C-alpha positions in Angstrom: 84.4 84.7 5.2 87.9 86.2 5.7 88.2 89.4 3.6 90.7 89.4 0.8 91.1 93.1 -0.4 93.5 92.1 -3.2 90.9 89.7 -4.6 88.3 92.5 -4.1 90.3 95.0 -6.2 90.5 92.3 -9.0 86.7 91.8 -8.9 86.2 95.6 -9.1 88.6 95.8 -12.0 86.5 93.1 -13.8 83.4 95.2 -13.0 85.1 98.3 -14.5 86.0 96.3 -17.6 82.5 95.2 -18.0 81.2 98.8 -17.6 83.8 100.2 -20.0 82.9 97.6 -22.6 79.2 97.3 -22.5 78.6 100.1 -25.1 80.6 98.4 -27.8 77.9 96.0 -28.8 75.5 98.8 -29.3 77.8 100.1 -32.1 76.8 97.1 -34.1 73.0 97.7 -33.8 71.7 98.9 -37.2 68.8 101.3 -38.0 67.4 101.6 -34.5 67.0 104.9 -32.6 68.9 105.3 -29.3 65.8 105.0 -27.3 64.8 101.6 -28.9 68.1 99.9 -28.5 68.7 101.4 -25.0 65.3 100.1 -23.7 65.8 96.6 -25.2 69.3 96.3 -23.7 68.0 97.8 -20.4 65.4 95.0 -20.2 68.4 92.6 -20.1 70.5 94.9 -17.8 67.9 95.7 -15.2 65.4 93.0 -15.3 66.3 89.7 -17.0 70.0 89.3 -16.0 69.6 90.3 -12.3 66.6 87.9 -11.8 68.2 84.9 -13.6 71.7 85.3 -12.0 70.3 85.8 -8.4 67.9 82.9 -8.9 70.6 80.7 -9.9 73.3 81.7 -7.4 71.3 82.4 -4.2 68.8 80.4 -2.3 65.1 81.1 -2.2 65.2 84.5 -3.8 61.3 85.1 -3.7 61.3 84.1 0.0 64.2 86.5 0.8 62.5 89.3 -0.9 59.1 88.5 0.7 60.7 88.6 4.2 62.5 91.8 3.6 61.0 94.8 5.4 59.0 97.1 3.2 61.1 100.1 4.2 64.3 98.4 2.9 62.7 97.5 -0.4 61.4 101.1 -0.7 64.8 102.8 -0.1 66.6 100.4 -2.5 64.0 101.1 -5.2 64.0 104.7 -4.5 67.7 105.1 -4.7 67.7 103.1 -7.9 65.1 105.6 -9.3 67.3 108.6 -8.4 70.3 106.9 -9.9 68.3 106.6 -13.1 67.8 110.3 -13.1 71.5 110.9 -12.6 72.2 108.9 -15.7 69.8 110.7 -17.8 70.9 114.2 -16.7 74.4 113.2 -17.5 73.5 114.0 -21.2 72.7 117.6 -20.3 76.1 117.9 -18.7 77.7 116.8 -21.8 75.6 119.3 -23.8 76.6 122.3 -21.7 80.3 121.4 -20.8 81.4 118.9 -23.4 82.4 115.3 -22.9 85.7 115.7 -21.1 85.0 118.5 -18.6 81.6 117.1 -18.0 82.8 113.6 -17.4 85.5 114.6 -15.0 83.1 116.7 -12.9 80.3 114.1 -12.8 82.7 111.1 -12.1 84.5 113.1 -9.5 81.3 114.0 -7.6 79.9 110.5 -8.1 83.0 108.9 -6.7 83.2 111.3 -3.7 79.5 111.3 -2.7 79.0 107.6 -3.4 82.1 106.6 -1.4 81.9 109.0 1.7 78.2 109.5 2.3 77.3 106.0 3.4 79.8 105.8 6.4 78.8 109.5 7.3 75.1 108.7 7.3 75.9 105.6 9.5 77.9 107.7 11.9 81.1 105.7 11.2 83.1 108.3 9.4 84.9 109.8 12.3 85.6 106.6 14.3 86.1 104.1 11.5 87.6 106.3 8.8 89.4 109.2 10.3 90.2 107.4 13.6 92.1 104.5 12.1 95.3 104.1 10.0 93.6 101.9 7.5 90.8 104.5 7.2 93.1 107.3 6.5 95.0 105.4 3.9 91.7 104.7 2.1 90.9 108.4 2.3 94.3 109.2 0.6 93.4 106.6 -2.1 90.1 108.4 -2.6 91.9 111.7 -3.0 94.3 110.2 -5.5 91.4 108.8 -7.4 89.8 112.3 -7.7 93.2 113.7 -8.8 93.3 111.0 -11.5 89.8 111.9 -12.7 90.8 115.5 -12.9 94.0 114.7 -14.9 91.9 112.5 -17.2 89.5 115.4 -17.6 92.4 117.7 -18.6 93.5 115.2 -21.2 90.0 115.4 -22.6 90.1 119.1 -22.7 93.3 119.1 -24.6 91.8 116.5 -27.0 88.8 118.8 -27.7 91.1 121.7 -28.3 92.9 119.7 -31.0 89.7 119.4 -32.9 89.1 121.9 -35.8 87.2 125.0 -34.6 84.0 124.0 -36.6 84.1 120.5 -35.1 84.7 121.9 -31.6 81.6 124.2 -32.0 79.5 121.3 -33.1 80.7 119.2 -30.2 79.9 121.8 -27.6 77.5 124.2 -29.4 75.5 125.0 -26.2 78.5 125.6 -23.9 77.3 127.1 -20.6 79.7 126.8 -17.7 77.2 128.0 -15.0 74.3 125.9 -16.2 76.5 122.9 -17.0 78.1 123.0 -13.6 74.7 123.0 -11.8 73.5 120.1 -14.0 76.8 118.3 -13.3 76.3 118.5 -9.6 72.8 117.1 -10.0 74.0 114.3 -12.2 76.9 113.4 -10.0 75.0 113.3 -6.8 72.1 111.4 -8.3 74.4 108.9 -10.0 76.0 108.2 -6.6 72.6 107.1 -5.3 73.3 103.6 -6.7 75.9 103.2 -3.9 73.2 104.3 -1.4 70.8 101.8 -2.7 73.4 99.1 -2.3 74.1 100.3 1.3 70.3 100.4 2.1 70.2 96.7 1.0 72.2 95.4 4.0 69.1 93.7 5.5 68.5 91.8 2.3 72.2 90.6 2.5 71.6 89.3 6.0 68.4 87.6 5.0 70.1 86.1 2.0 72.9 84.6 4.2 70.3 83.4 6.7 68.6 81.4 3.9 71.9 79.6 3.2 73.4 81.6 0.3 77.3 81.8 0.4 78.6 85.2 1.4 80.2 85.8 -2.0 76.7 86.1 -3.6 74.8 88.0 -0.9 74.6 91.3 -2.9 72.8 89.8 -5.9 69.3 90.0 -4.5 70.0 93.7 -3.6 70.7 94.4 -7.2 67.3 92.9 -8.2 65.6 95.7 -6.2 67.8 98.6 -6.9 67.9 97.9 -10.7 64.0 97.8 -10.8 64.2 101.4 -9.7 66.7 102.3 -12.4 64.6 100.5 -15.0 61.5 102.5 -14.0 63.3 105.9 -14.7 64.8 104.7 -18.0 61.6 103.0 -19.2 59.4 106.1 -18.7 62.0 108.2 -20.5 62.6 105.8 -23.5 58.9 105.2 -24.0 58.3 109.0 -24.1 61.0 109.3 -26.7 59.4 106.4 -28.7 56.1 108.3 -28.7 57.8 111.7 -29.4 60.1 110.4 -32.2 57.5 107.9 -33.5 60.2 105.2 -33.2 58.1 102.6 -31.4 57.5 100.6 -34.6 61.2 99.8 -34.6 60.8 97.0 -32.1 59.0 94.8 -34.6 59.5 96.2 -38.1 61.8 94.3 -40.3 61.8 97.2 -42.8 61.9 100.8 -42.0 62.0 104.1 -44.1 65.5 104.9 -45.4 67.3 108.2 -44.6 67.3 110.9 -47.2 70.1 110.6 -49.8 73.3 112.6 -50.0 73.6 112.8 -46.3 70.5 115.1 -45.9 68.3 114.6 -42.8 65.4 116.2 -41.1 66.0 118.6 -38.3 67.2 116.4 -35.4 65.6 116.2 -31.9 68.6 115.9 -29.6 68.4 113.5 -26.6 71.3 112.6 -24.6 71.7 110.0 -21.9 74.3 108.2 -19.8 74.7 104.4 -19.1 75.9 104.7 -15.7 78.7 106.8 -15.3 80.0 106.1 -18.9 77.9 106.4 -22.1 77.9 108.2 -25.3 76.1 111.4 -26.2 73.5 110.4 -28.7 71.2 112.0 -31.1 67.7 110.7 -32.1 66.2 111.9 -35.3 62.5 111.7 -36.2 61.8 109.4 -39.1 59.0 111.4 -40.8 60.8 112.9 -44.0 61.9 109.5 -45.5 61.9 107.8 -48.8 62.7 104.1 -49.6 62.6 101.4 -47.0 65.6 99.4 -45.8 65.9 96.0 -44.2 66.3 96.0 -40.5 68.4 93.1 -38.9 65.9 92.4 -36.1 67.4 89.3 -34.8 71.1 90.5 -34.7 69.8 93.9 -33.2 68.2 92.0 -30.3 71.2 89.8 -29.8 73.6 92.7 -29.7 71.3 94.6 -27.3 71.2 91.5 -25.1 74.9 91.2 -25.1 75.3 94.9 -24.2 72.7 94.5 -21.4 74.2 91.5 -19.9 77.7 93.0 -20.1 76.4 96.1 -18.3 74.9 94.0 -15.6 78.2 92.1 -15.1 79.9 95.4 -13.7 77.6 95.1 -10.6 77.8 91.4 -10.5 81.5 91.7 -9.9 81.0 94.8 -7.8 79.0 92.9 -5.2 81.5 90.1 -5.2 84.3 92.8 -4.6 82.4 94.4 -1.8 82.4 91.1 0.2 86.2 91.1 0.1 86.7 94.6 1.4 85.8 93.9 5.1 84.7 96.8 7.2 85.6 99.4 4.5 83.3 98.1 1.7 82.2 101.6 1.1 85.6 102.2 -0.6 84.4 99.8 -3.3 82.7 102.7 -5.1 85.8 104.7 -5.7 87.6 101.6 -7.1 84.7 101.0 -9.3 84.6 104.6 -10.6 88.4 104.5 -11.2 88.1 101.1 -13.1 85.3 102.4 -15.3 87.4 105.4 -16.5 90.5 103.3 -17.0 88.8 100.6 -19.2 86.6 103.1 -21.0 89.6 105.2 -21.9 91.5 102.1 -23.1 88.5 101.2 -25.4 88.6 104.8 -26.6 92.2 104.4 -27.5 91.6 101.0 -29.2 88.7 102.5 -31.2 90.9 105.5 -32.4 88.8 108.0 -30.6 92.0 109.7 -29.4 93.7 109.7 -32.8 94.9 113.2 -33.7 94.4 114.4 -30.1 98.1 115.4 -29.8 101.0 114.6 -27.6 99.8 116.7 -24.7 96.4 115.1 -24.5 98.0 111.5 -24.7 100.5 112.5 -22.0 97.8 113.7 -19.6 95.7 110.6 -20.3 98.6 108.2 -19.6 99.3 110.1 -16.3 95.7 110.1 -15.4 95.3 106.4 -16.0 98.4 105.5 -14.0 97.2 107.7 -11.1 93.8 105.9 -11.2 95.4 102.5 -11.1 97.6 103.7 -8.2 94.4 104.9 -6.4 92.9 101.4 -6.5 96.1 99.9 -5.2 96.2 102.4 -2.3 92.6 101.7 -1.4 93.2 98.0 -1.6 96.2 98.4 0.8 94.1 100.4 3.2 91.5 97.6 3.3 94.4 95.1 3.8 95.7 97.0 6.8 92.2 96.6 8.4 92.4 92.8 8.1 95.6 92.8 10.2 93.8 93.9 13.4 
């Protein structure tokens, strides 16, 4: 298949749109704790959707996985496991640094490590990246992307400064630059492990094509294995929260105790987590000190979680398609993906009035940051295009 970098960038934009949009259905889930709806959606994200889509679009999925060397399966699973840790520790970054500064650091590290480490490990960085015009153009694009992430982070800082002092203190009540920066490094590096898992799955891609699957769908079986690793981490954590917060009954109960009146609530137990690289900071509260019961819309909750989960999966469905169009420089897909996530999640934030009252300076920096991020995807796409001319 002849690479088509322009089409690859479009696929990555679609993936970014899915990633930036998946959390919206979760906003419609009623009277469930975060850990409950996150696990239900995760079953669709990491188990159901990957298996169904790969079974429908690839040939002989069970045979491909059975023929895959055990070491390949292990590394795909292992990197997926580490990626899950990165997502969960993202919440601690938000706690210590705040959403804007924390997001900028984590996404920047995730983009840099996820993009550059695969060719470095394969020994191709000097010859294939630094040693070619197309590779150097791609490096410029990566640098522009990091600059765009930094500018978007500055916009977020100005947004937080526009908050009243009491709201700012509530938003970052445990601010700790040193501790937050260390956790951000851990989160950024671990989150980049998803890219390592996809790179480790090259033997699965080869087997998939060998069994007659079109090249466009070759990455789907790799997602099956990597996402099992991610599911494992998140499953363990959410079940522990279900036990700790006594929220396990929410999966089947059509009626649950109502919160206390007049906005009162028990002392919260804070738990934060990240979807991938973009998720909200959430708080789970125990349900012990309660009064009347309220009806829980179980059916709609499951449907909204299913929609959120499938939408989340679609980001990597399009990502694997985009990779097939980037030719020898498919590692650059990760940077385009990160940029697209920030672009579309920011646009959702604007649409949902999350930037209302942020001030002109914040909006100006955000607009510049988004424009720079869009430009970075074009530069990287152009670098991949140059490679197809040789």
